[in-house]
C-alpha positions in Angstrom: 19.7 -8.8 -13.6 18.4 -5.4 -14.7 20.9 -3.6 -16.9 23.8 -5.7 -15.7 23.6 -4.1 -12.2 23.6 -6.2 -9.1 21.3 -4.4 -6.7 20.0 -6.0 -3.5 16.6 -5.0 -2.2 18.2 -3.5 0.9 20.3 -1.2 -1.3 17.3 -0.3 -3.4 15.2 0.6 -0.3 18.0 2.8 1.0 18.2 4.6 -2.4 14.5 5.1 -2.2 14.9 6.6 1.3 17.5 9.1 0.0 14.7 10.6 -2.1 13.1 11.8 1.1 15.6 13.9 3.1 13.1 14.1 6.0 13.1 10.3 6.4 14.2 8.9 9.7 14.7 5.4 8.5 11.7 3.8 10.3 10.0 3.0 7.1 13.2 1.5 5.6 13.6 -0.8 8.6 9.9 -1.8 8.4 10.4 -3.0 4.8 13.6 -4.8 5.8 11.7 -6.7 8.5 9.0 -7.7 5.9 11.8 -9.0 3.6 13.1 -11.2 6.4 9.5 -12.6 7.0 9.2 -13.2 3.2 12.4 -15.2 3.2 11.3 -17.4 6.1 7.9 -18.1 4.5 9.6 -18.9 1.1 11.9 -21.4 2.9 8.9 -23.2 4.4 6.9 -23.2 1.1 9.9 -24.8 -0.7 10.1 -27.7 1.8 6.4 -28.0 2.5 6.0 -31.4 0.8 8.9 -32.8 3.0 7.6 -31.8 6.4 4.3 -31.9 8.3 3.1 -28.5 7.1 0.7 -29.5 4.3 -3.0 -29.7 4.8 -5.6 -28.1 7.1 -4.9 -26.7 10.5 -8.3 -27.9 11.8 -10.2 -24.6 12.2 -11.7 -21.8 10.1 -10.6 -18.1 9.8 -12.8 -15.0 10.1 -13.8 -15.5 6.4 -15.3 -19.0 7.1 -12.4 -20.6 5.2 -10.4 -23.6 6.3 -7.1 -22.5 7.6 -4.1 -24.3 6.1 -1.0 -25.1 8.2 1.1 -22.9 6.0 -1.5 -20.1 6.5 -0.9 -20.4 10.3 2.9 -20.4 9.9 2.9 -17.4 7.6 0.6 -15.4 9.9 2.8 -16.1 13.0 6.0 -15.4 11.0 4.9 -12.0 9.8 3.5 -11.0 13.3 6.8 -12.0 15.0 8.9 -10.2 12.5 6.9 -7.0 12.7 5.7 -6.7 16.3 8.8 -5.5 18.1 10.7 -3.2 15.6 9.1 0.0 16.9 7.9 1.0 13.4 4.2 0.0 13.7 1.3 1.2 15.8 -1.1 -1.6 14.7 -1.5 -4.4 12.3 -4.4 -6.1 10.5 -4.5 -9.6 8.9 -6.9 -11.3 6.7 -6.7 -14.3 9.1 -7.6 -12.3 12.3 -11.1 -11.0 13.1 -10.0 -7.7 14.7 -7.0 -5.3 14.6 -3.8 -6.7 16.0 -2.3 -4.4 18.7 1.4 -4.1 19.2 2.3 -5.8 22.4 2.7 -3.4 25.4 6.3 -4.4 26.0 7.4 -3.1 22.6 7.8 0.4 21.3 5.1 1.9 19.0 5.7 3.6 15.6 3.9 5.7 13.1 2.9 3.1 10.5 0.1 0.6 10.0 0.6 -2.8 8.3 -2.2 -4.7 6.7 -1.4 -8.1 5.2 -2.7 -11.3 3.7 -0.1 -13.8 5.0 -0.7 -16.5 2.4 -2.9 -15.7 -0.5 -4.1 -18.8 -2.5 -3.6 -21.2 0.3 -6.2 -23.6 -1.0 -3.7 -24.3 -3.8 -0.9 -25.3 -1.4 -1.6 -29.1 -1.5 -1.5 -29.2 -5.3 1.8 -27.3 -5.7 0.4 -24.1 -7.3 1.9 -20.7 -6.7 0.9 -18.9 -3.5 1.9 -15.5 -2.1 1.9 -12.8 0.5 0.3 -9.4 0.0 1.1 -6.3 2.2 0.3 -2.6 2.4 1.5 0.2 4.6 -0.3 3.4 5.8 0.7 6.2 8.1 -1.0 6.5 11.5 -3.6 9.2 11.5 -5.1 9.2 14.9 -3.6 10.8 18.1 -2.0 8.8 20.8 0.5 6.1 20.8 -1.6 3.0 20.1 -3.1 2.4 16.6 -6.9 2.1 16.2 -9.4 0.6 13.8 -9.7 4.1 12.2 -5.9 3.9 11.3 -6.7 0.7 9.4 -9.8 1.9 7.7 -8.1 4.3 5.3 -8.7 4.5 1.5 -6.1 3.3 -0.9 -5.3 6.8 -1.9 -3.5 7.1 1.5 -1.2 4.1 0.9 2.5 4.7 1.6 3.6 1.4 0.1 2.3 -1.9 -1.1 3.7 -5.1 -2.4 3.5 -8.9 -2.8 5.7 -11.9 -2.7 4.9 -14.7 -5.1 6.3 -18.2 -4.1 6.4 -20.0 -7.4 9.1 -21.5 -9.6 11.2 -18.7 -8.1 10.4 -16.4 -5.2 9.8 -12.8 -6.3 9.0 -9.7 -4.4 7.3 -6.7 -6.1 6.7 -3.4 -4.4 6.0 0.3 -4.8 6.3 3.3 -2.6 4.6 5.5 -5.2 7.7 5.9 -7.3 7.2 3.1 -9.8 7.1 -0.6 -9.4 10.2 -2.8 -9.0 10.6 -6.6 -8.8 13.3 -8.6 -7.0 14.0 -12.3 -7.4 15.3 -14.3 -4.4 18.7 -15.9 -5.1 18.5 -18.9 -2.8 22.3 -19.5 -2.9 22.9 -16.0 -1.5 19.7 -15.6 0.5 19.2 -12.2 -1.1 16.5 -10.5 -3.2 18.2 -9.1 -6.2 16.7 -6.5 -8.6 15.4 -8.3 -11.6 12.6 -6.2 -12.9 13.3 -2.5 -12.7 10.5 0.1 -13.2 7.8 -2.4 -14.4 5.3 -1.0 -16.9 2.1 -2.9 -17.7 1.3 -2.9 -21.5 -1.6 -0.6 -22.3 -3.4 -3.5 -23.9 -3.1 -7.3 -23.6 -4.5 -10.5 -25.1 -5.1 -12.4 -21.8 -8.2 -12.4 -19.7 -8.3 -14.0 -16.3 -11.6 -14.9 -14.6 -13.3 -17.8 -12.8 -15.7 -18.9 -15.5 -17.3 -21.4 -13.2 -19.2 -18.4 -11.7 -20.7 -17.5 -15.1 -24.3 -18.0 -13.9 -23.8 -15.5 -11.1 -22.3 -12.7 -13.1 -24.2 -9.5 -14.1 -25.1 -9.1 -17.7 -22.3 -6.6 -18.3 -19.6 -9.0 -17.3 -21.1 -11.8 -19.4 -21.2 -9.5 -22.4 -17.6 -8.4 -21.8 -16.3 -12.0 -21.6 -18.3 -12.9 -24.7 -16.6 -9.9 -26.5 -13.1 -11.0 -25.6 -13.8 -14.5 -26.8 -14.5 -13.2 -30.3 -11.9 -13.1 -33.0 -9.7 -10.0 -33.0 -9.4 -8.7 -36.6 -5.8 -7.7 -35.9 -4.7 -11.1 -34.8 -7.4 -13.5 -36.1 -7.5 -15.0 -32.6 -9.6 -14.4 -29.5 -8.1 -13.5 -26.1 -6.5 -16.3 -24.2 -8.0 -17.4 -20.9 -5.5 -17.8 -18.0 -6.8 -18.4 -14.5 -4.7 -19.7 -11.6 -7.0 -19.0 -8.7 -4.3 -17.3 -6.6 -4.7 -13.5 -6.8 -0.9 -12.9 -6.4 -0.1 -15.2 -9.3 -2.9 -14.0 -11.6 -2.1 -10.3 -10.8 1.7 -10.9 -11.3 1.1 -12.4 -14.8 -1.2 -9.5 -15.7 1.3 -6.9 -14.5 4.1 -8.4 -16.7 2.1 -9.4 -19.7 -0.9 -7.1 -19.8 -4.5 -8.0 -20.2 -7.1 -8.0 -17.5 -8.0 -9.9 -14.3 -11.6 -9.9 -13.1 -13.3 -11.0 -9.9 -16.6 -9.2 -10.4 -19.7 -8.8 -8.3 -21.1 -12.3 -7.5 -24.7 -13.0 -7.0 -24.5 -16.4 -5.4 -26.0 -14.9 -2.2 -28.8 -12.4 -3.2 -28.5 -10.8 0.3 -24.8 -10.1 -0.3 -24.2 -8.9 -3.9 -20.5 -8.1 -3.4 -17.2 -9.3 -4.6 -15.1 -12.0 -3.0 -11.8 -10.2 -2.6 -11.0 -8.1 0.5 -10.6 -4.4 0.0 -7.9 -3.8 2.6 -5.8 -6.9 2.2 -6.0 -7.7 -1.5 -7.8 -5.0 -3.7 -6.1 -1.8 -2.4 -2.5 -3.0 -2.5 -2.9 -4.6 -5.9 -4.7 -1.5 -7.2 -1.8 0.7 -6.0 0.8 -1.6 -7.7 -1.1 -1.8 -11.0 -1.8 1.9 -11.1 1.9 2.7 -10.4 2.8 0.5 -13.4 0.5 2.4 -15.7 -2.6 0.2 -15.4 -6.0 0.7 -13.8 -8.1 -0.8 -11.0 -11.9 -0.5 -10.6 -15.0 -2.2 -9.2 -16.5 -1.6 -12.6 -18.1 1.6 -11.4 -15.6 3.1 -9.0 -11.8 3.4 -8.7 -10.7 0.9 -6.1 -8.4 3.2 -4.2 -11.1 5.9 -3.7 -13.4 3.5 -1.7 -13.7 4.5 1.9 -13.5 1.3 3.9 -16.4 0.6 6.3 -15.1 -2.7 7.8 -11.8 -4.5 8.4 -12.8 -7.4 6.2 -14.9 -5.6 3.6 -15.2 -7.3 0.2 -15.4 -5.6 -3.2 -15.4 -6.5 -6.9 -11.9 -6.2 -8.4 -11.0 -5.6 -12.0 -7.3 -4.7 -12.6 -5.0 -4.7 -15.6 -4.0 -2.8 -18.7 -5.6 0.6 -18.8 -7.3 0.2 -22.1 -8.8 -3.2 -21.2 -10.1 -2.0 -17.8 -11.7 1.1 -19.4 -13.4 -1.1 -22.0 -14.9 -3.3 -19.2 -16.1 -0.1 -17.5 -17.8 0.9 -20.7 -19.7 -2.4 -20.8 -20.8 -1.8 -17.2 -22.0 1.8 -18.1 -23.9 0.5 -21.1 -25.3 -2.6 -19.4 -29.0 -3.1 -19.3 -29.2 -4.9 -15.9 -27.8 -4.5 -12.4 -27.9 -8.3 -11.8 -27.8 -11.6 -13.6 -30.6 -12.7 -15.9 -33.4 -14.3 -14.0 -32.8 -17.7 -15.7 -29.4 -19.3 -15.2 -27.7 -19.8 -18.6 -29.6 -17.0 -20.4 -27.2 -15.5 -22.9 -25.5 -12.3 -21.9 -27.6 -9.3 -22.4 -30.8 -11.2 -23.1 -33.7 -11.0 -20.7 -35.3 -14.1 -19.4 -38.9 -14.5 -20.5 
């Protein structure tokens, strides 16, 4: 544990609250409820191979993706943990088409919760790490009930963000704008204990993370950047190492701790929709907040992620996050790129025009 101290996440959240004399405790209790939901999901992930919870649920979500049984469980668990506490005015989930009102029978609060209940769920059946991502905003509209406008806030308005990665151990990482802290679940105690205090991402790294299967659909700048990091580094005599898990939580977590860069750039598979794959509200904004709080950077390639004004609940964006120096270098490739789309001929070398 960090510095020999034994600090539970509950104690840490209370100490964070003490930094705000005006705090009434609502936000603290909101985070406690999220912690309980995370423990319940972690329990089911650990025993997923032993019970009838693997595989598809038999329908698609709003994204057109097959819903996994654990997706369904995680969605219901977070909703049931958060709907009655009196801290929230509205919720939004990657798995649900519209905003999620707080049931009329429960009190309403002053916060908004947006979440991806189980990121990377396509990896469940092959025992690869998955995770939960969450972000919290303050209510901004008048009245008791939350609205779509309360959900469509830019990342600069975030109050808190975090994720839980269910891997070889279960770890919760969160920020309230005062640094990034990580807690590892001790299953024998059922407690998240402080294990990574004040995480700082290295300013540079030697790992790049991207789905190279999409190479033919990248813009020229991304192709040129990836070609660059594959070249020999004079200082080490080696190129960057490629690491790609395919679960955003896991890839972002490694990038946060070890440095380097994660990229899910603009994708031209559908010429009518030249946008990224990842969701601004449920994935990009919370990860951007965490990475920036740790000293890194987050961009679309042309714009800071957290400065984007959301236009829709399930809006998608390109996402490039990681060590500040690495992200800035990618942005330079984008600024100096000669094309706004991929070369006309699939397989044309980066930066070279098709004839």
